[in-house]
TORRODREN-161545 format. One record per residue (C-alpha): residue number from 0; residue in three letters; x, y, z. Coordinates in steps of 0.2 Angstrom, whole numbers, m for minus. Example, Ala and Ser with C-alpha at 12.3 -4.5 7.8 and 13.67 -1.06 7.14 Angstrom:
! residues 2
<keza><pos>0</pos><code>ala</code><east>62</east><north>m22</north><up>39</up></keza>
<keza><pos>1</pos><code>ser</code><east>68</east><north>m5</north><up>36</up></keza>
This chain:
! residues 189
<keza><pos>0</pos><code>met</code><east>0</east><north>0</north><up>0</up></keza>
<keza><pos>1</pos><code>ile</code><east>15</east><north>11</north><up>3</up></keza>
<keza><pos>2</pos><code>lys</code><east>33</east><north>11</north><up>m3</up></keza>
<keza><pos>3</pos><code>asn</code><east>40</east><north>20</north><up>13</up></keza>
<keza><pos>4</pos><code>pro</code><east>33</east><north>17</north><up>32</up></keza>
<keza><pos>5</pos><code>lys</code><east>34</east><north>36</north><up>35</up></keza>
<keza><pos>6</pos><code>glu</code><east>20</east><north>38</north><up>21</up></keza>
<keza><pos>7</pos><code>trp</code><east>9</east><north>29</north><up>33</up></keza>
<keza><pos>8</pos><code>lys</code><east>1</east><north>41</north><up>45</up></keza>
<keza><pos>9</pos><code>trp</code><east>m9</east><north>28</north><up>55</up></keza>
<keza><pos>10</pos><code>ser</code><east>5</east><north>21</north><up>65</up></keza>
<keza><pos>11</pos><code>ser</code><east>18</east><north>28</north><up>77</up></keza>
<keza><pos>12</pos><code>tyr</code><east>33</east><north>25</north><up>65</up></keza>
<keza><pos>13</pos><code>arg</code><east>33</east><north>44</north><up>60</up></keza>
<keza><pos>14</pos><code>ala</code><east>34</east><north>50</north><up>78</up></keza>
<keza><pos>15</pos><code>thr</code><east>46</east><north>36</north><up>84</up></keza>
<keza><pos>16</pos><code>ala</code><east>58</east><north>39</north><up>68</up></keza>
<keza><pos>17</pos><code>gly</code><east>58</east><north>58</north><up>72</up></keza>
<keza><pos>18</pos><code>tyr</code><east>48</east><north>64</north><up>58</up></keza>
<keza><pos>19</pos><code>glu</code><east>34</east><north>72</north><up>69</up></keza>
<keza><pos>20</pos><code>thr</code><east>31</east><north>76</north><up>87</up></keza>
<keza><pos>21</pos><code>ala</code><east>24</east><north>62</north><up>97</up></keza>
<keza><pos>22</pos><code>pro</code><east>8</east><north>65</north><up>104</up></keza>
<keza><pos>23</pos><code>ser</code><east>8</east><north>65</north><up>123</up></keza>
<keza><pos>24</pos><code>trp</code><east>m1</east><north>48</north><up>124</up></keza>
<keza><pos>25</pos><code>leu</code><east>13</east><north>39</north><up>115</up></keza>
<keza><pos>26</pos><code>thr</code><east>29</east><north>34</north><up>123</up></keza>
<keza><pos>27</pos><code>thr</code><east>44</east><north>32</north><up>112</up></keza>
<keza><pos>28</pos><code>gly</code><east>59</east><north>33</north><up>124</up></keza>
<keza><pos>29</pos><code>trp</code><east>60</east><north>15</north><up>129</up></keza>
<keza><pos>30</pos><code>leu</code><east>60</east><north>8</north><up>111</up></keza>
<keza><pos>31</pos><code>leu</code><east>72</east><north>21</north><up>105</up></keza>
<keza><pos>32</pos><code>glu</code><east>84</east><north>16</north><up>120</up></keza>
<keza><pos>33</pos><code>gln</code><east>86</east><north>0</north><up>112</up></keza>
<keza><pos>34</pos><code>phe</code><east>95</east><north>6</north><up>98</up></keza>
<keza><pos>35</pos><code>his</code><east>106</east><north>21</north><up>105</up></keza>
<keza><pos>36</pos><code>lys</code><east>107</east><north>32</north><up>121</up></keza>
<keza><pos>37</pos><code>val</code><east>108</east><north>48</north><up>110</up></keza>
<keza><pos>38</pos><code>arg</code><east>90</east><north>51</north><up>103</up></keza>
<keza><pos>39</pos><code>his</code><east>94</east><north>57</north><up>85</up></keza>
<keza><pos>40</pos><code>lys</code><east>107</east><north>42</north><up>82</up></keza>
<keza><pos>41</pos><code>ala</code><east>93</east><north>30</north><up>91</up></keza>
<keza><pos>42</pos><code>gln</code><east>79</east><north>37</north><up>78</up></keza>
<keza><pos>43</pos><code>glu</code><east>92</east><north>34</north><up>63</up></keza>
<keza><pos>44</pos><code>gln</code><east>96</east><north>16</north><up>69</up></keza>
<keza><pos>45</pos><code>tyr</code><east>78</east><north>13</north><up>72</up></keza>
<keza><pos>46</pos><code>arg</code><east>73</east><north>20</north><up>54</up></keza>
<keza><pos>47</pos><code>his</code><east>86</east><north>7</north><up>46</up></keza>
<keza><pos>48</pos><code>phe</code><east>80</east><north>m6</north><up>57</up></keza>
<keza><pos>49</pos><code>val</code><east>63</east><north>m4</north><up>50</up></keza>
<keza><pos>50</pos><code>leu</code><east>67</east><north>m2</north><up>32</up></keza>
<keza><pos>51</pos><code>glu</code><east>78</east><north>m18</north><up>34</up></keza>
<keza><pos>52</pos><code>gly</code><east>64</east><north>m26</north><up>40</up></keza>
<keza><pos>53</pos><code>ala</code><east>52</east><north>m21</north><up>26</up></keza>
<keza><pos>54</pos><code>lys</code><east>64</east><north>m29</north><up>14</up></keza>
<keza><pos>55</pos><code>val</code><east>60</east><north>m47</north><up>22</up></keza>
<keza><pos>56</pos><code>lys</code><east>46</east><north>m53</north><up>11</up></keza>
<keza><pos>57</pos><code>glu</code><east>41</east><north>m69</north><up>21</up></keza>
<keza><pos>58</pos><code>ser</code><east>29</east><north>m67</north><up>35</up></keza>
<keza><pos>59</pos><code>pro</code><east>35</east><north>m70</north><up>53</up></keza>
<keza><pos>60</pos><code>trp</code><east>19</east><north>m78</north><up>56</up></keza>
<keza><pos>61</pos><code>glu</code><east>25</east><north>m93</north><up>45</up></keza>
<keza><pos>62</pos><code>lys</code><east>39</east><north>m96</north><up>58</up></keza>
<keza><pos>63</pos><code>val</code><east>27</east><north>m97</north><up>73</up></keza>
<keza><pos>64</pos><code>ser</code><east>30</east><north>m115</north><up>80</up></keza>
<keza><pos>65</pos><code>ser</code><east>17</east><north>m114</north><up>94</up></keza>
<keza><pos>66</pos><code>arg</code><east>4</east><north>m103</north><up>101</up></keza>
<keza><pos>67</pos><code>ile</code><east>16</east><north>m91</north><up>110</up></keza>
<keza><pos>68</pos><code>val</code><east>33</east><north>m94</north><up>103</up></keza>
<keza><pos>69</pos><code>leu</code><east>39</east><north>m85</north><up>88</up></keza>
<keza><pos>70</pos><code>gly</code><east>54</east><north>m94</north><up>82</up></keza>
<keza><pos>71</pos><code>gly</code><east>60</east><north>m111</north><up>77</up></keza>
<keza><pos>72</pos><code>lys</code><east>61</east><north>m128</north><up>86</up></keza>
<keza><pos>73</pos><code>glu</code><east>77</east><north>m125</north><up>95</up></keza>
<keza><pos>74</pos><code>phe</code><east>71</east><north>m108</north><up>102</up></keza>
<keza><pos>75</pos><code>glu</code><east>54</east><north>m117</north><up>107</up></keza>
<keza><pos>76</pos><code>asp</code><east>64</east><north>m130</north><up>116</up></keza>
<keza><pos>77</pos><code>his</code><east>73</east><north>m116</north><up>125</up></keza>
<keza><pos>78</pos><code>ile</code><east>57</east><north>m107</north><up>130</up></keza>
<keza><pos>79</pos><code>arg</code><east>49</east><north>m123</north><up>137</up></keza>
<keza><pos>80</pos><code>arg</code><east>65</east><north>m126</north><up>148</up></keza>
<keza><pos>81</pos><code>lys</code><east>64</east><north>m107</north><up>154</up></keza>
<keza><pos>82</pos><code>leu</code><east>45</east><north>m109</north><up>158</up></keza>
<keza><pos>83</pos><code>gly</code><east>47</east><north>m125</north><up>167</up></keza>
<keza><pos>84</pos><code>gly</code><east>28</east><north>m127</north><up>168</up></keza>
<keza><pos>85</pos><code>val</code><east>24</east><north>m110</north><up>175</up></keza>
<keza><pos>86</pos><code>his</code><east>7</east><north>m103</north><up>171</up></keza>
<keza><pos>87</pos><code>his</code><east>1</east><north>m87</north><up>175</up></keza>
<keza><pos>88</pos><code>lys</code><east>m17</east><north>m85</north><up>180</up></keza>
<keza><pos>89</pos><code>glu</code><east>m21</east><north>m70</north><up>169</up></keza>
<keza><pos>90</pos><code>ala</code><east>m17</east><north>m78</north><up>154</up></keza>
<keza><pos>91</pos><code>pro</code><east>m29</east><north>m88</north><up>144</up></keza>
<keza><pos>92</pos><code>lys</code><east>m27</east><north>m107</north><up>145</up></keza>
<keza><pos>93</pos><code>lys</code><east>m23</east><north>m108</north><up>125</up></keza>
<keza><pos>94</pos><code>gln</code><east>m10</east><north>m95</north><up>128</up></keza>
<keza><pos>95</pos><code>gln</code><east>m2</east><north>m105</north><up>143</up></keza>
<keza><pos>96</pos><code>glu</code><east>2</east><north>m121</north><up>133</up></keza>
<keza><pos>97</pos><code>leu</code><east>15</east><north>m122</north><up>119</up></keza>
<keza><pos>98</pos><code>ala</code><east>9</east><north>m131</north><up>103</up></keza>
<keza><pos>99</pos><code>his</code><east>7</east><north>m148</north><up>104</up></keza>
<keza><pos>100</pos><code>pro</code><east>18</east><north>m160</north><up>95</up></keza>
<keza><pos>101</pos><code>lys</code><east>14</east><north>m168</north><up>80</up></keza>
<keza><pos>102</pos><code>ala</code><east>7</east><north>m185</north><up>80</up></keza>
<keza><pos>103</pos><code>glu</code><east>21</east><north>m192</north><up>68</up></keza>
<keza><pos>104</pos><code>asp</code><east>33</east><north>m186</north><up>78</up></keza>
<keza><pos>105</pos><code>val</code><east>25</east><north>m194</north><up>96</up></keza>
<keza><pos>106</pos><code>leu</code><east>24</east><north>m210</north><up>85</up></keza>
<keza><pos>107</pos><code>ala</code><east>43</east><north>m209</north><up>80</up></keza>
<keza><pos>108</pos><code>gln</code><east>47</east><north>m207</north><up>98</up></keza>
<keza><pos>109</pos><code>val</code><east>37</east><north>m221</north><up>104</up></keza>
<keza><pos>110</pos><code>gly</code><east>44</east><north>m232</north><up>91</up></keza>
<keza><pos>111</pos><code>lys</code><east>61</east><north>m228</north><up>96</up></keza>
<keza><pos>112</pos><code>trp</code><east>58</east><north>m232</north><up>113</up></keza>
<keza><pos>113</pos><code>tyr</code><east>50</east><north>m249</north><up>110</up></keza>
<keza><pos>114</pos><code>trp</code><east>62</east><north>m252</north><up>95</up></keza>
<keza><pos>115</pos><code>thr</code><east>48</east><north>m254</north><up>82</up></keza>
<keza><pos>116</pos><code>ser</code><east>43</east><north>m245</north><up>68</up></keza>
<keza><pos>117</pos><code>arg</code><east>27</east><north>m234</north><up>65</up></keza>
<keza><pos>118</pos><code>glu</code><east>19</east><north>m247</north><up>55</up></keza>
<keza><pos>119</pos><code>lys</code><east>20</east><north>m260</north><up>68</up></keza>
<keza><pos>120</pos><code>leu</code><east>13</east><north>m246</north><up>80</up></keza>
<keza><pos>121</pos><code>leu</code><east>m1</east><north>m243</north><up>70</up></keza>
<keza><pos>122</pos><code>gly</code><east>m4</east><north>m260</north><up>62</up></keza>
<keza><pos>123</pos><code>val</code><east>m18</east><north>m271</north><up>69</up></keza>
<keza><pos>124</pos><code>thr</code><east>m14</east><north>m285</north><up>81</up></keza>
<keza><pos>125</pos><code>arg</code><east>m24</east><north>m298</north><up>91</up></keza>
<keza><pos>126</pos><code>arg</code><east>m10</east><north>m298</north><up>105</up></keza>
<keza><pos>127</pos><code>pro</code><east>m8</east><north>m285</north><up>119</up></keza>
<keza><pos>128</pos><code>asn</code><east>5</east><north>m273</north><up>114</up></keza>
<keza><pos>129</pos><code>glu</code><east>13</east><north>m261</north><up>126</up></keza>
<keza><pos>130</pos><code>gly</code><east>21</east><north>m249</north><up>113</up></keza>
<keza><pos>131</pos><code>arg</code><east>4</east><north>m247</north><up>105</up></keza>
<keza><pos>132</pos><code>glu</code><east>m5</east><north>m244</north><up>120</up></keza>
<keza><pos>133</pos><code>val</code><east>8</east><north>m232</north><up>126</up></keza>
<keza><pos>134</pos><code>ala</code><east>7</east><north>m224</north><up>108</up></keza>
<keza><pos>135</pos><code>met</code><east>m12</east><north>m222</north><up>110</up></keza>
<keza><pos>136</pos><code>trp</code><east>m8</east><north>m213</north><up>127</up></keza>
<keza><pos>137</pos><code>ala</code><east>5</east><north>m202</north><up>122</up></keza>
<keza><pos>138</pos><code>leu</code><east>m5</east><north>m195</north><up>107</up></keza>
<keza><pos>139</pos><code>arg</code><east>m19</east><north>m192</north><up>119</up></keza>
<keza><pos>140</pos><code>gln</code><east>m7</east><north>m184</north><up>131</up></keza>
<keza><pos>141</pos><code>ala</code><east>4</east><north>m175</north><up>120</up></keza>
<keza><pos>142</pos><code>cys</code><east>m5</east><north>m171</north><up>104</up></keza>
<keza><pos>143</pos><code>arg</code><east>m21</east><north>m169</north><up>115</up></keza>
<keza><pos>144</pos><code>met</code><east>m30</east><north>m179</north><up>101</up></keza>
<keza><pos>145</pos><code>arg</code><east>m48</east><north>m185</north><up>104</up></keza>
<keza><pos>146</pos><code>leu</code><east>m50</east><north>m204</north><up>107</up></keza>
<keza><pos>147</pos><code>gly</code><east>m60</east><north>m204</north><up>90</up></keza>
<keza><pos>148</pos><code>glu</code><east>m46</east><north>m196</north><up>81</up></keza>
<keza><pos>149</pos><code>ile</code><east>m34</east><north>m209</north><up>89</up></keza>
<keza><pos>150</pos><code>ala</code><east>m45</east><north>m222</north><up>84</up></keza>
<keza><pos>151</pos><code>asp</code><east>m45</east><north>m217</north><up>66</up></keza>
<keza><pos>152</pos><code>lys</code><east>m27</east><north>m215</north><up>65</up></keza>
<keza><pos>153</pos><code>met</code><east>m24</east><north>m233</north><up>73</up></keza>
<keza><pos>154</pos><code>glu</code><east>m37</east><north>m241</north><up>64</up></keza>
<keza><pos>155</pos><code>val</code><east>m46</east><north>m247</north><up>80</up></keza>
<keza><pos>156</pos><code>ser</code><east>m61</east><north>m245</north><up>89</up></keza>
<keza><pos>157</pos><code>tyr</code><east>m64</east><north>m229</north><up>101</up></keza>
<keza><pos>158</pos><code>ser</code><east>m67</east><north>m242</north><up>116</up></keza>
<keza><pos>159</pos><code>ala</code><east>m50</east><north>m250</north><up>111</up></keza>
<keza><pos>160</pos><code>val</code><east>m42</east><north>m232</north><up>112</up></keza>
<keza><pos>161</pos><code>ala</code><east>m51</east><north>m228</north><up>128</up></keza>
<keza><pos>162</pos><code>his</code><east>m46</east><north>m246</north><up>135</up></keza>
<keza><pos>163</pos><code>gly</code><east>m27</east><north>m243</north><up>129</up></keza>
<keza><pos>164</pos><code>val</code><east>m25</east><north>m227</north><up>137</up></keza>
<keza><pos>165</pos><code>leu</code><east>m34</east><north>m231</north><up>153</up></keza>
<keza><pos>166</pos><code>lys</code><east>m22</east><north>m246</north><up>155</up></keza>
<keza><pos>167</pos><code>val</code><east>m6</east><north>m236</north><up>152</up></keza>
<keza><pos>168</pos><code>arg</code><east>m13</east><north>m223</north><up>164</up></keza>
<keza><pos>169</pos><code>lys</code><east>m16</east><north>m236</north><up>177</up></keza>
<keza><pos>170</pos><code>arg</code><east>2</east><north>m242</north><up>176</up></keza>
<keza><pos>171</pos><code>ile</code><east>9</east><north>m225</north><up>177</up></keza>
<keza><pos>172</pos><code>lys</code><east>m2</east><north>m221</north><up>193</up></keza>
<keza><pos>173</pos><code>glu</code><east>4</east><north>m238</north><up>200</up></keza>
<keza><pos>174</pos><code>asp</code><east>22</east><north>m236</north><up>195</up></keza>
<keza><pos>175</pos><code>gly</code><east>28</east><north>m219</north><up>197</up></keza>
<keza><pos>176</pos><code>his</code><east>46</east><north>m224</north><up>189</up></keza>
<keza><pos>177</pos><code>tyr</code><east>37</east><north>m232</north><up>174</up></keza>
<keza><pos>178</pos><code>gly</code><east>28</east><north>m216</north><up>171</up></keza>
<keza><pos>179</pos><code>gln</code><east>44</east><north>m205</north><up>173</up></keza>
<keza><pos>180</pos><code>arg</code><east>53</east><north>m218</north><up>161</up></keza>
<keza><pos>181</pos><code>ile</code><east>38</east><north>m215</north><up>148</up></keza>
<keza><pos>182</pos><code>gln</code><east>39</east><north>m196</north><up>151</up></keza>
<keza><pos>183</pos><code>ser</code><east>58</east><north>m194</north><up>148</up></keza>
<keza><pos>184</pos><code>ala</code><east>59</east><north>m206</north><up>133</up></keza>
<keza><pos>185</pos><code>ile</code><east>44</east><north>m199</north><up>124</up></keza>
<keza><pos>186</pos><code>phe</code><east>43</east><north>m181</north><up>127</up></keza>
<keza><pos>187</pos><code>lys</code><east>60</east><north>m174</north><up>128</up></keza>
<keza><pos>188</pos><code>thr</code><east>60</east><north>m155</north><up>128</up></keza>
């Protein structure tokens, strides 16, 4: 819509960049201090920063890897460790959670843990299969998938998924060590 950000009169850019006087309600000092301690130098560096950013054609939203973190997987993992499960009461629940891992990544982790392939985890079997049950539980826990979604993915009935998830939950409840092993093996962050 415009060639230069100073042409857009409905933003704070013109005042922050020093093209016009800032209205009394607009605070520009903190932002400019991030660029330089001397105001005119800070404004010059700010203008350069904005113009360089305008040259980037890809949207930063394409790199959002979760609901609240803008950055790559490595940065998201760093933030997860920093947060350490801390939640803020004022933040909406959706914003408190980082994005759920992809189902395929969870299945790969479960497969690695049980030394089996994704196909064997998803394949129909008549014998009890702990890896398959843990996969169901992990998809429910980590990916927040509904039982019906898991049933479709694993080509089993809704009740088979419910039974598998409950079986793993019961074992975790009875054996805390088992739960810790599964958590650390499958949900590495």
